[in-house]
C-alpha positions in Angstrom: -19.7 -15.6 15.9 -21.6 -12.5 14.6 -21.7 -11.7 10.9 -19.5 -8.7 11.4 -16.8 -10.6 13.4 -17.0 -13.4 10.8 -16.3 -10.7 8.1 -13.3 -9.5 10.1 -11.9 -13.0 10.3 -12.3 -13.5 6.6 -10.7 -10.2 5.9 -7.6 -11.0 8.1 -7.1 -14.4 6.4 -7.4 -12.8 3.0 -4.9 -10.2 3.9 -2.4 -12.8 5.0 -2.8 -14.8 1.7 -2.7 -11.6 -0.4 0.6 -10.7 1.3 2.2 -13.7 -0.4 1.0 -12.5 -3.9 4.0 -10.2 -4.3 6.5 -13.2 -4.2 5.2 -14.4 -7.6 6.3 -11.2 -9.3 9.8 -12.5 -8.8 9.2 -16.3 -8.8 7.5 -16.2 -12.2 9.7 -14.9 -15.1 6.9 -13.3 -17.0 5.5 -9.8 -17.6 2.9 -8.2 -15.3 0.3 -8.7 -18.0 1.1 -12.4 -18.6 1.0 -13.1 -14.8 -2.3 -11.3 -14.3 -4.0 -12.8 -17.3 -3.0 -16.4 -16.5 -3.7 -16.1 -12.8 -7.2 -14.8 -13.6 -7.9 -17.5 -16.1 -7.3 -20.3 -13.5 -8.9 -18.3 -10.7 -12.1 -17.9 -12.8 -12.2 -21.6 -13.4 -11.7 -22.3 -9.6 -14.3 -19.8 -8.6 -16.9 -21.2 -11.1 -16.4 -24.6 -9.6 -16.8 -23.3 -6.0 -20.0 -21.5 -7.0 -21.4 -24.7 -8.4 -20.3 -26.7 -5.4 -22.2 -24.2 -3.2 -25.3 -24.9 -5.2 -25.6 -21.3 -6.4 -26.4 -19.9 -9.9 -23.6 -18.2 -11.8 -26.0 -15.9 -13.6 -26.5 -12.4 -12.3 -29.9 -10.9 -11.5 -30.2 -8.3 -14.3 -28.4 -6.8 -17.3 -27.2 -3.8 -15.4 -25.4 -6.1 -13.0 -23.3 -7.4 -15.9 -22.3 -3.8 -16.8 -21.3 -3.3 -13.1 -19.3 -6.6 -13.2 -17.6 -5.4 -16.4 -16.6 -2.1 -14.8 -15.3 -3.8 -11.6 -13.4 -6.3 -13.7 -11.6 -3.6 -15.7 -10.7 -1.7 -12.5 -9.3 -4.8 -10.7 -7.5 -5.9 -13.9 -5.7 -2.6 -14.3 -5.0 -2.7 -10.6 -3.3 -6.1 -10.8 -1.2 -5.3 -13.9 0.1 -2.0 -12.4 0.6 -3.8 -9.0 2.8 -6.5 -10.5 4.6 -4.0 -12.7 5.4 -1.9 -9.6 6.7 -4.9 -7.8 9.0 -5.8 -10.7 10.4 -2.3 -11.0 10.7 -1.2 -7.4 11.1 -4.6 -5.6 8.6 -6.3 -3.3 9.0 -4.0 -0.2 8.8 -0.6 -2.0 6.3 -1.8 -4.6 3.9 -3.1 -2.0 4.2 -0.1 0.3 3.7 2.4 -2.5 0.5 0.6 -3.4 -0.6 0.8 0.2 -1.3 4.5 0.0 -4.7 3.1 -1.1 -6.2 3.0 2.5 -5.5 6.7 2.8 -7.1 7.3 -0.6 -10.1 5.2 0.5 -10.6 7.2 3.7 -11.1 10.4 1.6 -12.7 8.9 -1.5 -15.4 6.8 0.1 -17.2 9.8 1.8 -17.0 11.7 -1.5 -18.6 9.0 -3.5 -21.3 8.5 -0.8 -22.1 12.3 -1.1 -22.4 12.0 -4.8 -25.0 9.3 -4.3 -27.0 11.6 -2.0 -25.9 10.1 1.3 -25.1 12.3 4.3 -21.6 10.9 4.6 -18.7 12.8 6.2 -15.1 12.2 7.0 -14.7 11.1 10.7 -11.8 12.5 12.6 -10.6 9.0 13.7 -10.5 7.9 10.0 -8.3 11.0 9.2 -6.0 10.1 12.1 -5.7 6.5 11.1 -5.1 7.5 7.5 -2.3 9.9 8.5 -0.7 7.2 10.7 -0.7 4.7 7.9 0.7 7.3 5.5 3.6 8.1 7.8 4.2 4.4 8.3 4.4 3.9 4.5 6.8 6.9 4.1 9.1 5.4 6.7 9.2 2.1 4.8 10.1 3.7 1.5 13.9 4.4 1.0 15.2 7.6 -0.5 14.2 7.8 -4.2 15.6 9.4 -7.3 13.3 10.5 -10.1 15.7 9.0 -12.6 15.5 5.4 -11.6 13.1 2.5 -12.0 12.2 2.5 -8.3 10.7 6.0 -8.6 8.6 4.9 -11.6 7.6 1.8 -9.6 6.4 3.9 -6.7 4.3 6.1 -9.0 2.8 3.1 -10.7 2.2 1.5 -7.2 0.3 4.6 -6.1 -1.8 4.5 -9.3 -2.5 0.8 -8.6 -3.7 1.8 -5.1 -6.1 4.3 -6.5 -7.6 1.7 -8.8 -8.0 -0.8 -6.0 -9.6 1.8 -3.7 -12.1 2.7 -6.4 -12.9 -0.9 -7.1 -13.5 -1.7 -3.4 -15.8 1.3 -3.0 -17.8 0.5 -6.1 -18.0 -3.1 -5.1 -19.3 -2.2 -1.7 -21.9 0.2 -3.2 -23.1 -1.7 -6.2 -22.2 -5.3 -6.1 -22.0 -6.5 -2.5 -25.4 -8.3 -2.7 -23.6 -11.1 -4.5 -21.4 -13.6 -2.8 -17.7 -13.1 -2.9 -17.1 -16.2 -5.1 -19.8 -15.2 -7.6 -18.5 -11.6 -7.7 -14.9 -12.5 -8.1 -15.7 -15.1 -10.8 -17.1 -12.4 -13.0 -14.2 -10.0 -12.2 -11.5 -12.5 -13.0 -13.4 -13.6 -16.1 -13.4 -10.0 -17.3 -9.7 -9.6 -16.7 -9.0 -12.8 -18.6 -10.9 -11.7 -21.7 -9.5 -8.1 -21.4 -5.8 -9.2 -21.3 -5.9 -12.2 -23.6 -5.0 -10.2 -26.7 -1.9 -9.0 -24.9 -0.6 -12.4 -23.8 3.1 -12.7 -24.9 4.0 -16.2 -23.7 2.9 -19.7 -24.9 1.2 -21.3 -21.9 2.1 -24.8 -23.3 5.8 -24.0 -23.1 5.9 -23.3 -19.3 7.6 -25.8 -17.0 5.3 -28.3 -15.3 4.5 -29.0 -11.7 8.0 -30.0 -10.6 11.4 -29.3 -12.1 15.0 -29.4 -10.8 13.8 -30.2 -7.3 11.5 -27.2 -7.0 8.1 -26.1 -8.1 7.7 -25.6 -11.8 6.0 -22.6 -13.4 2.7 -24.3 -13.8 2.6 -25.3 -10.1 3.5 -21.7 -9.1 0.8 -20.4 -11.4 -1.9 -22.7 -9.9 -0.7 -21.7 -6.4 -1.0 -18.0 -7.3 -4.4 -18.4 -9.0 -6.1 -20.6 -6.4 -4.6 -20.1 -3.0 -3.4 -16.5 -3.4 -6.1 -15.1 -5.8 -9.4 -17.0 -5.9 -9.7 -17.8 -2.2 -8.5 -14.5 -0.6 -10.3 -12.2 -3.1 -13.6 -14.1 -2.6 -13.1 -13.7 1.2 -12.3 -10.0 0.8 -15.4 -9.5 -1.4 -17.5 -11.4 1.3 -16.1 -9.2 4.0 -17.2 -6.0 2.1 -20.8 -7.1 2.6 -20.5 -6.3 6.3 -17.6 -3.9 6.5 -16.9 -0.5 4.9 -14.2 -0.1 2.2 -12.2 2.1 4.5 -12.2 -0.5 7.3 -11.0 -3.2 4.8 -8.4 -0.8 3.5 -6.9 0.1 6.9 -6.9 -3.6 8.1 -5.3 -4.6 4.8 -2.3 -2.5 5.8 -1.0 -5.7 7.5 -0.5 -7.1 4.0 2.9 -5.4 3.3 4.2 -6.7 6.6 3.2 -10.3 5.7 4.7 -9.8 2.2 7.9 -8.4 3.5 8.3 -11.2 6.0 7.7 -13.8 3.3 10.1 -12.1 1.0 12.7 -12.2 3.8 12.3 -15.9 4.4 11.8 -17.1 0.8 13.8 -14.6 -1.3 16.2 -13.4 1.4 15.2 -9.8 0.8 15.9 -8.2 4.2 14.1 -5.0 5.0 15.8 -1.8 6.3 15.6 -0.7 9.9 12.9 1.9 9.1 10.6 -1.0 8.2 10.1 -1.9 11.9 9.1 1.7 12.8 6.8 2.1 9.8 5.4 -1.4 10.2 4.5 -0.7 13.9 2.5 2.4 12.9 0.7 0.4 10.2 -0.2 -2.5 12.5 -1.4 0.0 15.2 -3.8 1.6 12.7 -5.1 -1.7 11.6 -5.6 -3.0 15.1 -7.3 0.2 16.1 -9.8 -0.1 13.2 -10.4 -3.8 13.9 -11.2 -3.1 17.6 -13.6 -0.3 16.8 -15.5 -2.5 14.3 -15.6 -5.4 16.7 -17.3 -3.2 19.3 -19.9 -2.0 16.8 -18.2 1.2 15.5 -18.7 2.4 12.0 
């Protein structure tokens, strides 16, 4: 398997796992800040162990790289807090889909940043078409909104979260992709943990354990979120960005709300509206289109 196809495989697996992240905004009875801080604390520990098992050094190459890790950590931390807050306000389907304006943002933002760095980058017509298709698909998935309710606020916060995530992906690709995904995400989750620790509002020692009342306890859900749905998929996503452009990752990641909606239907009995099928078809089509082009060597 070529390095680029391997990167695509890792990206698709990470998108599947990340699709399940939204469930925890309703499974865990905590604020967005508490969920983000605690998931990053355990994710950082997991990633540090993985790096050591791989026989790699946790230290970065130079002081400037620590500054870059700090900036990336702040960006991803703000993204996660706003993402979970949007999910709690607007619900899983609307919250995820408002966030997924970020592939469209990436398509326009990445060439702009490349130009600022002195590269001769331009917006390709196919990227514009894919972005428009994704945007239409997202619009079809979002119900009619009123500016006076929490859903509207959730959508606005979700779009802001998408902007932060897009910026983080592009900056990671440009300035931090020479590190492995596990090493890069260790520092980013560590930064988020330290950044949000002063705002923690719950006592971690008072959460329920691994099993309670014939179901997973809060601690078990937290570990599941931190390891299986944070550390592993984000490390794979970071690894894939070493071979793929941020816009490619963004467009393929549009499969994530479909996975999340399907899981919410099965686990939380949140059934989507009929427009989800139309919008979802457009999103999948754009993601498959981008995947096929990259697999054939397209940029």
